C-alpha positions, 0 to 999 in steps of 0.5 A: 709121117704117112705117105698120104700126109706127105703127098697132100703137102706136095700137091698143096705146094704145087697149087701154090707154085702154079698160082704164083707162076701160072703156065709159061715157064720151063720145068726147071723153074717149077722145080726150083719153086717147088723145092722152096715151097716144099721146104717152107711146108717142113718137108725134106726134099732133094732135087735131081736125085741121081739113080743108077739103073742095074742090069744083071748086077751091073750099072747100065745107065744113070738118070735123075729124079726131079724131086725126092721128098722125105726119102719116100715120095718120087715127084716127076714134074712136067710143064706140058699142054697135056700129060701122056701115058709115057709120062706115067710109065716113066714115073712107075719105072723110076719107082721100080728103079729105086724100089720105092712105092709112091710117086706123084706126076705133077704137070703145070699145064695151061689149064692148071695143075694136073696130078697123077698118083702112081704106085710101084705095086698095088698093095700100097694103094690105100685111096 
């Protein structure tokens, strides 16, 4: 499955979740709802995927990716009034950290779903 098809299903799922829940819940609620919706759409999804950060061949930290879809797309979820540049940088750092190319930053905001597609490097970009 191409990353465009996967990301399209992820974005559709986000709109479905937002339509049902609106903007009043914590990120953890949207994460659980997204897992349900993504699995309904036939996608393999891991929530809270652990990631180790290495420096000079040694582990220097641990963090977790909100959703990892089809072992390919990193999804970072937010439930804030407005996304910031820091949210985008966080996603790109995750992509670099696990050596994957495509990520989606999805905000379940008060004005609706906001989606930003990010790439680890620009050669992957096809849209």
